[in-house]
N, C-alpha and C positions, 0 to 999 in steps of 0.2 A: 652569711656566706658571700664571698666576693665573686663578682662576675669576671669573665675573661677580660673585659675592658678595664675593670678595676685593677686587676693584676698587672696589666700592661702599663696602666697609668702609674702605679706604685713603682714599677721597675724604671720607668722613664724618669720619675722624680729622683729616685736613688742615683741613677746615672748622672743626672744634672748636678746633684749635690756633690757627687764624687768628682765630676769634671771641674766644678767651681772650686772645690777644695784643692785639687791638683793645680789649677791655675794660680790660686792664692799662694801655694807653696813655691811654685816656680817664680812668681813675682817677688816673693820675699827672698828667694835665693838670689835673684838678680840684684835686688836692693842690697843684700848682704855683701855681695861681691863688690859693689860700688862703695859700700860703707867701709869695708876692710881696706880697699885701695886708698880711700881718703884718710883712714887712720895711719896707713903706711906713709902717705904724703906728709902728714903732721909729724910723724916720727922723724922723717928726714929733715924737718924744720926744727928739731930739737925737743919735741914734746915726748914725755913719757906717759904711759898708760897705767892708771891705778884701778885694779880689780880687787875683788874680795879675797880670792884664794887661788890655789894652784890649779884647780879644775877649770876655773874661769880662764886662767892663763893658757892652759892646754887647749881649750876649745878655740880660743882666738888664734893660737899657733896653727891648729889644724885648718883654720880658715885662710891662713896665709899671712897673718900679722907678723911682721919682722922686727918691730921696734922694742924698746926697753919697756919691761913690765914691772911695776911695783905692786906688791900685794899687801892688803890691809893686815892679813895674818902675820906678815913679817914686820910691818911697821909697829904692830902691837908689841912684838918681842924686842925689836931693836930701837924703837923710838926715832928721834930726830937723826940719829946716825945713819939710818937707811935713806935719808933724804939728801945726803951729801952729793953735790954735783948735779942735783936736779933743779932746773930752773922753771920748767913749765910742765904741767900735769893735766891730762885729760882724765876726768873721773868717770869711770864706766862701771858702776855698781849694778847689782841686780835691779830689775824694774818693779820689784815688790815694795811693800811698806818698809821693811827692814833695810833694803837697799837705798831707798830714799832717805832714810834716817842717817845711814852711814855716809851717803853722798853729802848731805848737809853738814854733818860733823867734820868730815875731812876737808870740805871746802873751807870752813872756818879755820881749821888747823893749818892748812897749807897757805892760806892767805896771811895768817899770822906769822908764818915762817918766811914770808916774802916771796912765795912761789906763785907764779901766774897759773891760774886754773881755768878749766873749761868744762862746763856741763852740757854744751851744745850737742855733742855726739850722743849722750844719754837721752837727751830730749828728742833727738832725731830718731833714735831706735825705738822708743816707746810706742809712738803711733804706728810705726811700720810693723811692729810685732803683733798688733791687733789683740793684745792680751794672750796670745797663744804661747809665747815664750816670755816668761818672767825672769828666768835665770840665765845668766851669761853662759854658764857651763852647758846649757842645752843647745846653744847655737852651733856647737860642734856637730850636731846632726846634719848640718848642711855642708860638711866637709866632703872629702873624696868618697866616703861611703854613703853619704846621704843625698838629699835632694839636689842641691846645686853643685856643679863642678866649678871650683874656684881655682884661679891661677896661683901658683906658688913661684915667685921669682926670687931666688936667692935663699941662703940659709937663714934661719931665725937667729936673732941676737940672744945673748944670755938673758935669762929671767932672773930677777933679783930673788934671792932666798932659795931654800931647799924645795925640791919637788916631792910632794907627797900626794897620794891618792886616797888617803883615809878620809872619813867624814870629819869635817872641821867645823860643823855648826856651833857646838859649845865653845870650842877653842876660839873661833872667830869672834863670838860675842865677848868672851873674856878678854881677848886681845884688843878689841875695839874699846873696851872700858879703860884699859891701861893708859892710853894716850888721851889726855883731856886738854882741849884747847884752853889757853889762859882766858880768864874773864876780864 
């Protein structure tokens, strides 16, 4: 049986944990606001953003990203034709093992196509997420309805490819297998 002081101690520990968690979310929300602002700055310099699918694109739009978005799911269907007019690409795949594999694969493909690429934003996001967010689509939780209130200045640009909200896991894997970088 716990004593009265034991109950108070447990409540205090729970409150501290809750406050630390809340602070971590607020810090991540501030980081994310700066991160999206930096992505928008890169977009104005002519960089496109490569994400895995439409839910990732939608989450970034909710956060205020206004630049051109390319989706791996579309590249798998359209191939090199989807890359016309693209000179520089920021690769922002999920932070899990599959996302790392896709980032590596498309890095090789894009470099082979003569497109300048960057993984620095993905590398910057990974430690900031502290393993809490592995999927780009979950970053949308920090949009207007979630933790951080982020600025939206201006309408978003068009996203490449159709917008679908269905589960694309198997399609994404199949599409990723279609484009193979030359050896």
